[in-house]
C-alpha positions as CSV (number, residue, x, y, z in Angstrom):
1,M,10.8,-90.7,91.2
2,L,7.8,-92.0,89.1
3,V,7.4,-94.9,91.1
4,L,7.5,-93.3,94.7
5,W,5.0,-90.7,93.8
6,Q,2.9,-93.6,92.7
7,N,3.6,-95.5,96.0
8,A,2.8,-92.5,98.0
9,V,-0.4,-92.2,96.2
10,V,-1.1,-95.9,96.5
11,L,-0.6,-95.6,100.3
12,Q,-2.9,-92.2,101.0
13,A,-5.6,-94.3,99.1
14,L,-5.1,-97.1,101.5
15,T,-5.0,-95.0,104.4
16,E,-8.1,-93.2,103.4
17,R,-10.0,-96.4,103.2
18,K,-12.6,-97.2,106.6
19,E,-11.4,-100.0,107.2
20,W,-8.2,-98.9,107.7
21,K,-9.3,-96.1,110.0
22,F,-11.1,-98.3,112.1
23,F,-8.5,-101.3,112.5
24,G,-6.5,-98.2,113.4
25,A,-8.9,-97.4,116.0
26,L,-8.5,-101.0,117.8
27,P,-4.8,-100.4,119.4
28,K,-5.8,-96.8,120.1
29,A,-8.7,-97.7,122.5
30,D,-6.6,-101.0,124.5
31,P,-3.4,-102.0,122.7
32,W,-3.3,-105.2,124.9
33,L,-6.5,-106.4,124.2
34,A,-6.4,-105.6,120.5
35,A,-3.1,-107.4,120.2
36,A,-4.6,-110.5,121.3
37,W,-7.9,-110.5,119.5
38,W,-5.5,-110.3,116.3
39,A,-3.3,-113.1,117.7
40,V,-6.6,-115.2,118.6
41,L,-7.7,-114.2,115.0
42,L,-4.6,-115.5,112.9
43,L,-5.0,-118.9,115.1
44,R,-8.3,-119.3,114.0
45,G,-7.6,-118.9,110.8
46,M,-5.1,-121.2,110.4
47,L,-6.3,-123.8,112.5
48,P,-9.0,-125.5,109.9
49,A,-5.9,-125.9,107.5
50,A,-3.6,-126.9,110.3
51,F,-6.4,-129.7,111.0
52,A,-6.8,-130.8,107.4
53,I,-3.0,-131.3,108.0
54,A,-2.8,-133.2,111.1
55,M,-6.2,-135.9,109.9
56,G,-3.7,-136.5,106.7
57,V,-0.9,-137.4,109.1
58,L,-2.9,-139.5,111.2
59,V,-4.1,-141.1,108.1
60,G,-0.9,-141.8,107.1
61,A,0.1,-142.9,110.3
62,V,-2.6,-145.7,110.4
63,Q,-1.9,-146.8,106.9
64,R,1.9,-147.2,107.5
65,G,1.2,-148.9,110.7
66,G,3.2,-146.9,112.6
67,P,3.2,-144.7,116.4
68,L,-0.3,-143.2,116.7
69,T,0.5,-141.2,119.6
70,G,2.2,-138.5,118.3
71,P,-0.3,-137.7,115.3
72,L,-3.5,-138.4,117.4
73,A,-2.2,-135.8,120.2
74,F,-1.5,-133.5,117.2
75,A,-5.1,-133.8,116.0
76,G,-6.6,-133.7,119.1
77,T,-4.5,-130.5,120.4
78,I,-6.1,-128.4,117.1
79,F,-9.1,-130.0,117.3
80,V,-9.6,-128.7,120.8
81,L,-8.4,-125.6,119.8
82,L,-10.8,-125.2,117.2
83,Q,-13.6,-125.6,119.9
84,V,-12.5,-123.1,122.9
85,L,-11.0,-120.5,120.8
86,S,-14.0,-119.2,119.3
87,P,-15.8,-118.6,122.7
88,I,-12.8,-116.6,123.7
89,H,-12.6,-114.7,120.6
90,Q,-16.2,-114.1,121.1
91,A,-15.4,-112.6,124.6
92,L,-12.2,-110.3,123.5
93,S,-14.5,-109.2,120.5
94,A,-17.2,-108.2,122.8
95,N,-15.0,-106.5,125.2
96,L,-12.6,-104.8,122.2
97,G,-15.9,-103.5,120.7
98,D,-17.0,-101.8,124.1
99,R,-13.9,-99.9,124.9
100,T,-13.5,-98.9,121.3
101,A,-16.7,-97.5,121.5
102,A,-16.0,-95.6,124.6
103,W,-12.5,-94.5,123.4
104,L,-14.5,-93.0,120.1
105,Y,-17.2,-91.4,122.5
106,D,-14.8,-90.0,124.4
107,R,-13.2,-88.4,121.5
108,L,-16.4,-87.6,120.0
109,T,-17.1,-85.5,123.3
110,E,-13.8,-83.9,124.0
111,A,-14.0,-82.6,120.0
112,C,-17.7,-81.0,120.8
113,V,-16.9,-79.2,123.6
114,R,-13.0,-78.2,122.9
115,P,-13.9,-75.3,120.6
116,P,-15.2,-72.1,122.1
117,G,-19.0,-71.2,121.4
118,M,-21.4,-73.3,119.7
119,G,-21.0,-72.0,115.9
120,H,-19.3,-75.4,114.8
121,L,-22.2,-77.5,116.7
122,E,-24.7,-75.5,114.0
123,D,-22.7,-77.1,110.7
124,P,-25.4,-78.9,109.1
125,K,-22.9,-81.2,107.9
126,L,-21.6,-81.8,111.5
127,T,-24.9,-82.0,112.4
128,S,-25.5,-85.1,110.0
129,D,-22.3,-86.6,111.2
130,L,-23.1,-86.5,114.7
131,T,-26.6,-87.7,114.5
132,V,-24.9,-90.9,112.0
133,A,-22.8,-91.5,115.0
134,R,-25.1,-91.4,117.9
135,D,-27.6,-93.4,115.9
136,F,-25.2,-96.2,115.7
137,D,-23.8,-95.9,119.3
138,L,-27.6,-96.4,120.7
139,G,-27.8,-99.4,118.1
140,M,-30.5,-97.8,116.0
141,T,-28.8,-98.3,112.6
142,G,-27.0,-101.6,113.4
143,P,-25.6,-103.6,116.4
144,P,-23.5,-102.0,118.3
145,L,-19.4,-102.6,118.2
146,S,-19.6,-105.0,121.0
147,I,-21.4,-107.2,118.5
148,S,-20.4,-106.1,115.6
149,M,-17.1,-107.0,116.3
150,D,-17.9,-110.8,116.8
151,F,-19.2,-110.4,112.8
152,I,-15.9,-108.7,111.7
153,A,-13.8,-111.5,113.1
154,S,-15.8,-114.3,111.8
155,G,-15.7,-112.9,108.3
156,M,-11.9,-112.4,108.9
157,V,-11.0,-116.1,110.1
158,E,-12.8,-117.0,107.2
159,M,-10.7,-115.1,105.0
160,I,-7.8,-116.3,106.7
161,G,-8.4,-120.1,106.5
162,G,-9.0,-119.6,102.8
163,V,-5.6,-118.4,102.2
164,A,-3.8,-120.9,104.3
165,S,-5.9,-123.3,102.5
166,A,-4.9,-121.8,99.0
167,V,-1.1,-122.1,100.2
168,I,-1.8,-125.7,101.4
169,L,-3.4,-126.9,97.9
170,A,-0.9,-125.0,95.6
171,R,1.8,-127.8,96.8
172,Y,-0.4,-130.4,95.1
173,A,-1.6,-128.8,91.9
174,W,-0.9,-124.7,90.8
175,W,-4.6,-124.5,89.6
176,A,-6.5,-125.6,92.9
177,P,-5.9,-122.1,94.5
178,I,-7.1,-120.6,91.5
179,V,-10.4,-122.3,91.8
180,L,-10.7,-122.1,95.7
181,A,-10.3,-118.0,95.0
182,G,-12.7,-118.0,92.6
183,A,-15.2,-119.7,95.0
184,W,-14.6,-117.7,97.8
185,L,-14.7,-114.5,95.6
186,A,-18.4,-115.5,94.1
187,T,-19.5,-116.1,98.0
188,H,-17.9,-113.3,99.9
189,W,-16.8,-110.7,97.6
190,L,-18.9,-110.2,95.1
191,P,-22.3,-109.9,97.4
192,S,-22.7,-106.5,98.4
193,T,-21.6,-106.0,102.3
194,V,-22.9,-102.4,102.4
195,S,-25.5,-103.7,105.0
196,S,-23.8,-106.0,106.8
197,P,-22.9,-105.2,110.8
198,G,-19.4,-104.8,109.9
199,A,-19.3,-102.3,107.2
200,R,-21.9,-100.2,109.4
201,A,-19.1,-100.2,111.8
202,C,-16.3,-99.3,109.9
203,T,-18.6,-96.6,108.5
204,S,-19.7,-95.4,111.9
205,C,-16.2,-95.6,113.3
206,S,-14.9,-93.4,110.0
207,T,-18.0,-91.0,110.7
208,Q,-16.9,-90.4,114.4
209,R,-13.2,-89.5,113.4
210,H,-14.3,-87.6,110.8
211,V,-16.4,-85.5,113.0
212,C,-13.3,-84.7,115.6
213,A,-11.4,-83.9,112.7
214,S,-13.9,-81.4,111.6
215,V,-14.1,-79.5,114.9
216,Q,-10.3,-79.8,116.0
């Protein structure tokens, strides 16, 4: 019983995070576009590690004097995907950001006009949240979601690529993934990310959803 309660507390803390709320809003805005965004994100994250493997296979084939058609085709395919997926993902991010911003704006508008009267709009706390949401939507406190989504995707691609590389390194030396993780933490996790476009996007999304929940 204690274990179930602890799991429930952990799950509740996870679902209350701004990142969870932000990514949960993406499929509500456009399920198919969000699915495509996540698929390309995972593919972009795993391709660098796959390219390293492909180059190792190609070098091994050259050293053995074996046929090069398969290794060259494998390495070439991954290289082409590395080049073409980035602009495709950038376009997906811009479209998904626009759809998500429009969905949040529609919810915000509906939540403000649905309750009768004007009393809920005079709440100081609610007014402050509305100001934050409006300023972000206008690009005054940070880039709009159509631009922020590309920054968010780039950061997550690097994280997935690091995890994939760590998994590959674990086959060669047990300590190599630990060193890689330490280097990643020193350059990505330890510096403050509060001022990043992705953090501001998550904060704005959470604020808008909080406004909608407050007035409903």
